[in-house]
N, C-alpha and C positions, 0 to 999 in steps of 0.2 A: 501542555505537553512540550517536550523538546525532541527534535528529530534531526537526523543526519541522513543524507543519501548521496552517494558518490562513487567514484572509480578508485580502484586500487587502495582500499582501506580495510582495516580489520574491524568488522562490524561489532564483534564482542568488545573490543577495546573502546570503540566509539560509544557503545551503550554505557559502559562504566563511566566514561568521561562526561557524557550527558547527565547521568544521574548525580555525579559528583557536583556539577555546576547547579543542577536543579535543587538539590537537597543540602548544599553547603557541607558535604561530607568528603573526607578523604577517600580515595579509591579503596583503601584497605578496610574501610567501614561499610563497603557495599558487597553484599553476598548475592551470588547468582543461584537461584533455586534450581533443583533438578527438574528435568522435563521441559515443557514449553517455557519460553522466556518469562521470567518474573524475577524481580529483585527484592531484596530485603535490606532496608536501611534502618539500622537499629531495630526497633520493634515494628516498624512499618513495612507492610507488604506493598510493593510498588508495581503497578501495571507496566509491562514492557513488551516490545516486539522486535524481532529481527528478521531480516531477509537477505538472501545472497543469490546472485545469478551471474555465473562467469566471473569476470573481474569486478563486478558491481556489488555494492553492499548498501544496506539501509538499517537504521536502528531508531527506536523511539522509546521514551519513557514518560510516565506521568509525573507531574509536579505536586508539591504539597497541596492538599485540599482537593485533589482530583480523584474521584472514585468512579471506576467503570472499566470497560474493556477497551483495549488499544490494539490496533492492527496496522502494520506497515508492510508493503510489498514492493519489490523492484524486479524487473525482468530485462534481460539483455535483448534488445531489439534486433541486433544483427544475428544473434544465434537463432532467434525465433524465425526470422525471415529466411534463414538458410537451412532450416530444419527439415524441409521437405513437406511441411504441413500444408494441406490444401485449405484455403479459406472457407470454402463451402462446407467441408467436413467439420472443421473446427467450430464454425457457426452453429451447425446442427447439434453439436455436442454441448456447447456452453451457453447459447443464447435462449432466453425465454421468448414467449410470443410477442410481447411488446418490443423487445430488442430486435427481433427478426424484421420488424417494420423498417427500422432505420438501416439495418444491414441491406435489405433489398433496395432501399433508396440510394445506397452507395454502390449499387451493382455496376454502374457505368465506369467505376474507377478500375485501376489496374489491380492485379492479384496482390502485388506488394502493398498497395494502398489499403486494400481490404484487410490484409493481415495486420497492418499497423493499427487500424481501427479496432480490430478484435483484441489486439494486445492491450490496448488502453482499457477496454471493457474488462478483460480478464484480471488485470492488476487491480482495478477497483473492486471487483468481486472478491479477490483474495484478501484485500484489506478489510472488507466488510465482515467476512466470515471469521477472520482472525480476531477482530474486535468483539465478536460474539462467542469467542472461545470454542469454535467448532472447526470443521474443515469440510472438504469435499469427498471424504471417504464414507460413502453411505453405508458400507458394511460395518463401520464402527460408530454409527449414529450421526454421521455428518449429513450435509445437505447436497442435493443435486445442484450443480452450478446454474442450471436453467431456472432454478427457483430463487436465485439471487439476482434480481433484475436491477440494473443501474441505468442512469441517463445515457443518452447518446454521447459518443466520445467528444463531439464538438460542443456539447452543452456543459454547463457547470455541473460538476460531479454530485450526484445524489443517488442514494439507495431508494428504490421504489417498492411500494407495497407495505401493508400494515405490519408484516413480520419484522421489518427492519426499521420501524418507527423508532425514533430516538437515536438513530445512527447518523453521525455527521461524517462527511467524506470530502477529502481534498486531493487534488493533483499536486505533486511536489516539483519544485524547481531544484536544481542541484545545490548542494551546500548544506548548511546547518540552519535550522530555524526554530522559532518558538510559536506555537499555536495554542492559545488558551482553549482548554476543553470547554465546550458548551455546558454551562451550569457549574463549572469549576471555579477555582479561586484565581485563575490567571487574569491579569489586568492589561497586559500589553498585546498589541496586534503583532502578528508574525511579520517579520521584516522580509521574508523570502518566499512566502506562500504565493505562488503565481502559476498560471498556466504558461506553457512554453510555446504557444502558438496554436493556430487552428489546425487540428489534425487532418482536416479534409484537404489541406494544402501541402503540409510538409510532415505532420506528425510531431507531437511534442516529444522531446527526448532529453535525457540528461546526457551531457557531453563532458567528459573529463578532459583535462589539459592535454592528454596524449591522443585524444581522438578528434581534435579539431572541431568542425561544426557538424560532424556526423553525416555529411552529405553522402557518404558511401553506404549508409544504412546502419552504421555503428551507433551506439548510444544505448540508452535505457529509458524505461518508463516507470514511474513510481507513484504510489498513492498512499494516503494515510487515512485511517478511520477511527472514530471514537464512539463508543456506545455508552451512554451515560447511566442507564439504569443498571442495577446489579445483574450480573450474568452468572449462570451456573455451568458446571462442567469445566474441564481443563484439557481438552483433547488436542488442540493444535493451534498454537499462536507462533509457530516457528517458521522455518524457511518456506 
């Protein structure tokens, strides 16, 4: 897989550029299918994913030999922190039973710190459901976010439970990177796949050149997921 996540970028253009490099094709030879992000390069249908949040964007596409579902998500941390969302209410809406254990353990932290932890969990969940080509709209056949449990924000990202077996999950650093899909044809290790710090202390965030170190709460959080086995449906792999 090839991915990009950053500030002040055109995610659609970035997606086409990623595909051009991955497949050795000119951008004119890359077609964007209607509906949820997917590309066509010649006769090949290529898994892809896009996300946007405020001034932030993210994009990812599969490389030759990689077959499966792909999901990327990014969220503006400053906008979330200033949205008026109460951490306790959001936790009750999106966290499953196992996740509530780590949330309660973080209860001594500030409201801002708890919101930061919840945002990391949410972005990971979004990436997982996008890779499964579904969404959180239960009225349209999607899943309840409480049924998509992920590891604690300060732990290595993992999707938990048998339903999500075969799903690999990564937290993303800013920039552009390459992550071989498990079971795929990629041979190189990603040069930029890294956590951005312990969220219990400061919260991992993507910080663009205009945002300094994000000390004022600005920045973003991003995650990438890959589901190797064939998936069905095509409801939501978009923003």
